[in-house]
VEXVO-616329 format. One record per residue (C-alpha): x, y, z; residue in one letter. Coordinates in steps of 0.05 Angstrom, whole numbers, plus 5000, padded with zeros to 4 digits. Example, Ala and Ser with C-alpha at 12.3 -4.5 7.8 and 13.67 -1.06 7.14 Angstrom:
# residues 2
524649105156A
527349795143S
This chain:
# residues 381
911325351871M
905425351919Q
898525451890E
893625961918V
886426021896I
882526661912I
875026551912I
871527211902G
869427731850P
874327881794G
874228191724Y
869628271686P
865828391751L
866829091777R
867329421846G
871729451906G
871728701920L
874228551850A
879529091855T
881828811922F
882128091898D
886028281836Q
891128681875R
891828111926L
892927611869A
898228071841Q
901728081908Q
901627321915F
904627261846S
910027771862Q
911927361923Q
912826721883G
906026381889Y
901926111831H
895426491841C
888726451806T
882126801821I
875926361818F
870626891804S
863226841789F
859726661724S
853526911760L
854727341822Q
847827631834Y
841327481796P
839428151764S
833128161808L
837528241871F
842728711843F
841329441862P
846029781812G
845729871736K
850729341717T
855328841751Q
860528891696Y
866629331686S
867829761624T
875329791639D
880329341602P
882128681635A
887828721686P
894328471659E
898127881687G
892527611731I
889226931719A
881726991729I
876726441715Q
869226601718S
866725941745L
862026001805I
854426061800N
851926341866S
844926021860V
846425341828N
847824781878P
850324311823F
855524841805N
857724881878W
858924131879L
862724151813R
867324721835I
868424411904G
870623761872N
875024131822L
878624471880L
878923821919K
882423511859K
887124101848K
889324111921K
891824831925P
895824981987A
891325562006I
884325791987I
883026522004V
875526632003V
872027302008R
865827352052Y
861727992052W
854327802051I
850327202077P
847127102008F
853826791987M
854226312047A
850925702015P
855325721953A
861825891986L
860725452048G
859124852005T
865024951958I
869925032016C
867324432054R
868623981994I
875324291978A
877924172049R
876623422042K
883123372003S
886623442072K
891723862035H
888324542029T
887425072082K
881525542074V
882826252099I
876826722097A
877527472089I
871227692126T
869128392105D
862928322148N
860227782195I
853628122206F
851328532145P
849629272148H
842729122120E
839928522157K
835428002123R
831827372143F
836426772145G
842827152163D
843226812232S
844126112203F
847326262135L
853526602164T
855226042213P
854525542156Y
859925912118F
864426052177L
864725322198K
867425142128S
873825532140C
880325402177D
882126112196A
880126832185F
882727522167I
878828122191T
880428842174M
877129162234S
876429042308E
868829052301K
868828472252V
873728082295L
869128172355H
863127942313D
867027332290L
868827142361R
861427192380S
860026632331V
866526232335L
870026392401P
876025952387N
877226132314A
884226252289N
883926972266A
888327572254L
886428302245Q
890228632188V
889429342164A
886129412096H
892029522048P
892530142006L
889130141938Y
895430311900D
893030051833N
889130671811F
895131041784G
899431611811D
896332241838P
895232841792V
894933571812S
888233861835P
888434321775E
889133731726V
883733331762A
878733901764R
879834061691K
878633331673K
872133321712L
869834021692Y
869934251764L
871134971786P
878235161803R
879635541867G
873435311904E
872834881966K
870634181946I
869233591991I
868132891965L
863132341982F
865531731943F
862631041931G
856030671927F
850331051960I
846630662012R
842730872074K
848030662124Y
853131112091K
849531742115G
849432172053L
842832472078D
846432692142L
851833022100L
846633372056L
843233642118Q
849933882144A
851134252078M
845234712092S
849235012150D
850435752131P
857835682149R
858535202089L
855335652037A
862035702000N
863434952002V
861634491944R
859933751954L
861833261899L
857732621905V
861232091862A
858131401860G
852230991838E
845731001877F
844030331910Y
838130681944D
832531081912D
835531731887K
829032111894G
829232271969P
836332531964Y
834732991906V
828533231942A
832633372004Q
837533791965V
831934191933K
828234291998K
834634532032S
836235021977G
843234751965I
842634561892E
848335021873S
852934691925Q
851933961906V
855233661844I
852432981825W
856632461789S
852031871799N
855031321756E
859730771775F
866631071773I
871330661729P
878130491757D
881430931705S
877531541731E
878231441806V
884531851814K
881332471785Y
875732471837Y
880432371895L
885432881871C
880233411855A
877733431927A
880433781988D
877933242035V
874332572032V
868332532078I
865131892104Q
858832082144P
857031362159Y
851531152207R
855030492218Q
861330172191A
866129592198T
871829822153Q
871530222089S
875130132023G
874730892014V
879631002071T
885630642040P
883930981975L
884531662008A
891031452041Y
894031261974H
892331941944F
894332292009E
887632612019K
885332812090P
878932492114M
872932692156I
869632062185V
864231932236T
865531592302N
862830902282V
866030222273G
873430222259S
873530892224L
876431282283P
882130792291S
883730832217L
883431592216V
887131862278P
883632512297H
887533142284G
893032762247K
890532482181V
883632782187G
877932932235L
872932492272V
865832742285C
859232452308E
854132182258P
849532782262D
849033392216P
851333902266G
857633522284S
859133392211I
858434132194A
862934322252D
868233832227A
868034122156I
868834832183V
874534612228H
878034252171F
878334882129Y
880635282190E
886534802197L
887834762122G
888434132078P
896034162077G
896634092152S
894833352148F
899333132092V
905832982131P
902132522179Q
898332192121L
904932012088R
907531712153K
901131342171E
900131022102K
906530612110E
902630142156K
898129902100Y
901829412056S
899628822015W
905628412036S
903228442108K
896528152087L
899827592048V
904227432109K
898227402154A
894626922107I
900626462099T
901926472175D
894826262188L
895325712137A
900925392179L
896625352242L
892624732262P
885124792268L
882825122332A
879924622383P
872424542374G
872124852305E
873024212265K
866823972230E
């Protein structure tokens, strides 16, 4: 039985990356691999973490081997974990890359692990260039990328960014699989009762961590359009920005009665209620690569309204599974009005057809296919 190690967040760490890694590990196991997640004993120093806690309150996932081993800021730890992996000689290391802060740790570990001459390192690159740029990104990211044999991207934008750094890299673009591990859908009536939301009203959902690039302020401005006076906005997710300006904007716009705040991290066990309570999921992003919210909406067969940025329009075919608008308040308001003119049910048949594209087995196949390839010319260290 071939061994696969996934390097990335896992329980008790919380969030979309951990959820993804755990579901991917489950898929590898189902397909006959021996799979373990090497997670972090320290992911972010508390000084650099914008949320309230890095840890989940849900029970541990069953049947998944997770070891919290990696300290992101301790070079001696990187050497120890790298040598541990070099000795273990797994067939494949799948390493998640989402932010340059992690480049020194992950790049060092992977460099050492590859010295076994037995292990292929395949990176799943959520971003090459981060949404929020910081000093040092330009040399940290190449340091990590050059420690890998091949790459998976989940959007054309990230693939393009990767090619701008490593033109000859072995890489495949694979659609972000569906998050099918949050349980089965429930009826809107059950979901709204669970969340104490009004029945019979129009409710749109903004879901996930709140950061500037996600455009919640644009959506709040759109909500002041008189045509949306009978629409309620449910904002579900933890603030990673200062909450004050958003609250002040709502008050200044006079839309307090339209906005429902649920500003805590949403546990996995509660996710389905938020998705199922809404008529539509809205992503008013200023910029994007891909989004974990999109496959979540597909799983629960919820139409989407997305802005015309990054890969979002290709993931949400306009007029089929949702609507695409421009990242400005007027266009967002027009899209919401048009959505209700068409009716939520008009999108469901195409949603059910489109979601068949997004499978975890396709991602595993792409990873294992890349592991069979030789290094691209010029990319060896």
